[in-house]
N, C-alpha and C positions, 0 to 999 in steps of 0.2 A: 483748423481743416478749410482748405479750398473748394468751394464747391464748383463741380464740372459743369460745362456747356453743350446745351445740345445741340446737336447737329443733325440727327437723323430726322427724318420726316415721320411724323406719328403715325401716318396712315399711308403707308405703301404699297399698300394691296397685297397680292398673294403673286409668287413667281410660278411659273410655269412648272417648276420641279416639285417633286413631290419630297420632302424630309421626312425623315423616322430618326427616333432615339431609342437606343435598348434602354432600358429601366435603370441598370446597375451604372450606367455612366454619369447619369443623371444624380443618384445617390452618391458616387464618388467626389463629384465636383461640391457637390452641397458640405459634403464632409470636410474637403481640401478648405473652402471659403471659411467653414467656422473655427477652423484650427487658428484663424488669423481674422478676429473679429474688428481690429482696427487698422490693417493695412490691405491694400490690395493683393490678389495673388493672380496668377495666370495658369494656362496651360494649353494646351493643343486636342484637339478632336481627331480621333482614329475611324476610318470606317472605307465605305465603297461608294462610289461614284459611277452611275451609267443608267440608261434608258430614261433618262430623265426623272432620275432619283438620286438622292443622297442618305445613305443607312449611318448612323454615329454607332457605332459597335465597341468604341473605347475609348478611353483619353488618358493622356501622359501629364502630370505636374511639371510646370517649368521651373524645376530647381537651378537655381542659382541666377533668376531674374533679378532685375532692380525694382524694388517695390518701395511703394511711397501710401501715405495716407489716402492722396486720390489720384496716385497714377501707378503703373506698372509697365515694365520694357522687358522685353526678351534682349538678354545679351548674349553674346557669344558662346558664353560658358553655358548659357541655359539651352540654346541649340544642339549643342555637343551633347548634352545629356539626354535632351529628347530623342534625338536620334537612335542615340546609342539603347535607350529604353523602348522605343519603336521597333526596332531591328531585333531585341530580344525578344519581347513579347507579343508583337502584332505582325509577323514578317509574312511580306506578301499583301499587306493593307497600305492605305496611303493616308497623309494629313488633309484632312477634309474642313480643317475649320479652326477656332481656338475658343477659350474661354477665361473668364476673369471674373471679380466681383468688384460690386459695390458695397463697401460696409458703410450702411446708414443713409444713403442718397439716391436709393431708387435703380431702376431700370433703365436705362438709354444708352447711345453710345455719343463719347466725347468727340472733341475735335482730334485730341491725340486716339482715341480708340478708332476714330475713321480712318485715321491716317495708317494705324495698323495695319486695317483691313484692308486698305486700297495697295498697299506697298509689299505686303507679305501673304494676303490670301485673296488675289485679286482673281483667281478661278469663278465662272460663275456660278457653281455648286459650293463654293464656300460658306460657312455658317459663322457666325458668332454668335454666343451662350453669354449672357450675363447673370448675376445672381446677387443679391442682395440678403447677407446674412442676417441682418438685424430683423427684418420684414419678411423675408421667406420668399421674398415677390422675385420672379424670374422670367426670361423672356429671349427668342432668337431672332437673331437679324441674318438677313441674306441679301444679293446683290437680285434687285428687280430693274433688269434695263440698263440704265448705267448708273443707279443709284443706290445707296445700302440703307433697308428700310427695316423695320420689326415686322416678323411673319405674322399674320394673324392664325394659321393653322400649323401644326406640326403633328405627327403622331408619336406615342410613347407605344414600345414594343415590351411587352412583360417578359419575363424569363421562362416562362412556361410556352408561352405560342412562338418564340424562335428556338425550340428545342428542334434538332435535326432528326433526331433517331427517336420512333415514340417508345415508350416504356412497355415494358413486355407485360402482357395481360398474366394475371394470378391464375395459377392454374385451379380449375372448378373443383370443389370437393365432391366426393361419392354422395350418393344420397344415404342419408342416414349416420354420416359420419360427421364428427364433431370435430373441428380442427382445435386441438389444446396449443396454447401459447408455449414457447421454448423456453425451457427456467434459465436466468442468464445470472451468472454471478457477479452481485455489487461489490467490489472492493474499496468503495468511496471511503471505508472508513479509515482505512490505511493512511489516509493524508494527515490524520489528527497526529500530531507529535506525542502527545501522550500515548494513546494506544499503542504505537510505533513502539515506542519505550518501555512500555510494559509486555509486549511479545519479547522484544529481546531478551529483559529480562527473566522473564519465566521459559525463555530456552535455554539461557545461561545455566540457569539453576538445574534444569533438566540436564543438560551437559554433565554439569558438574557432580550431579549423583550419579550419572550412569560411569563415571571414571572412578568414582569412590567405590562404588561396587565392584568394578572392575580389579581395583588395585587391592581390596579385602580379599577378593576369591583368589587371585594371583598369590597372594601372602599365604594363604590356607596352603596352598598346594605344594609351596616353598619346601626346601630340607630345613631349613632355620625354624620354621613355625614347627614341623614335625619334630626336631630336638627339643622345644622349648617344651611341648606337649609332654614328651616321654619323660624329661625331667623332673615335672610336676606330677607323673601317678606314681601313687606309692608300689612300692615292691611286692610282689606277690607270694605268701608264704606257702614253701613248699610242702607238701604231706609229709616226707620222709624227715623234715625238719620239727614238725609238730609231734611225730611219733618219737624221737630221741628226745625232746624234750620231757614227754609223758614217761618214757623209761627212766630217766635221770631221777624225776621228782618220786617215783615208785621206790627206787634205790635209796634215795635219802632218807624218804619215811622209814623203809626196813631196818636202817642203820640207828634212827632215833628210838626205834622198838625195842631193839636190842641192848641198848647202853645200860639200863638200868640193873640186868642180870650179870654185870661186869663191874660190879660196886666193890670200890677199895675197902679192905680191913686193915684193924689196927690190933697188932698184939700186945701183951700185957707190960711190953718194955715201952711203948707209946712208938714203937716204928711202925712205919706204913708199909705194909707188904702188900704185894700185887697178887690178884686173885691166884694166878696161874700157879705161884709159887708157896701158898697156905698149907699145901696138903704136906707137901717137904719140910716146912718148918714144924709142924706137928709131929711129924715122924723123928726129926733130931732132937726134939724134945725129949723123946722118950726113952731114947739112947741115953745109957748112962756115960 
């Protein structure tokens, strides 16, 4: 890895302009540089200039820049992307400087860095921010007279202090009233695939049981079910049929009881004579 040569003055004093950065801007620059620990990255600073002050409110990364281990260059493609992003996110604001990283070799401006600042950021209020992601060292550079030097002082505006509209004050509770926290439903457990699968299986089982129950109920009220139930039911015995069967049995019993009185008789000749003709035969026997 080639070493960069220092060109800026180590102590150039403080310019007449005041410089301030929004805190999130510096955080974005650090994150951008940490994603490339072995090659330089670059981007531009967005903000406002006026009344002897430069305020940095945003940044746009130099996507498409020519990167190397010890150098970085803004290409035509990088400038096109930068202006598109600036117009989309920071409409009405201006480019007030640039930033780049020095991975592992400190905070300074090399000859190449000074060339970029003198030719692309020549406005008296333009700034250059350098950050080393290996040591977390960082510094700000700007114009002082005709030279580019490191600034000894700059401000960092926090997120809270730069809010334009104040937050509404909370309503004061009435005396003796204790506010209760509002209950909140937590559905984080639904993110588990196992729990979600169990819930789906349970819902499917309930739905299947309902469908089976409805099917059985519909079958009970259908004509086919009524016909099957009627065929299995035994036929009721009518009272008249019982009475007729009883009368038939009584007549059969009377006939059995009267049968012995009509016994057959046998005459002396050995012929069998029916009972109703026995008396006639005897009379015939008396006659000569």
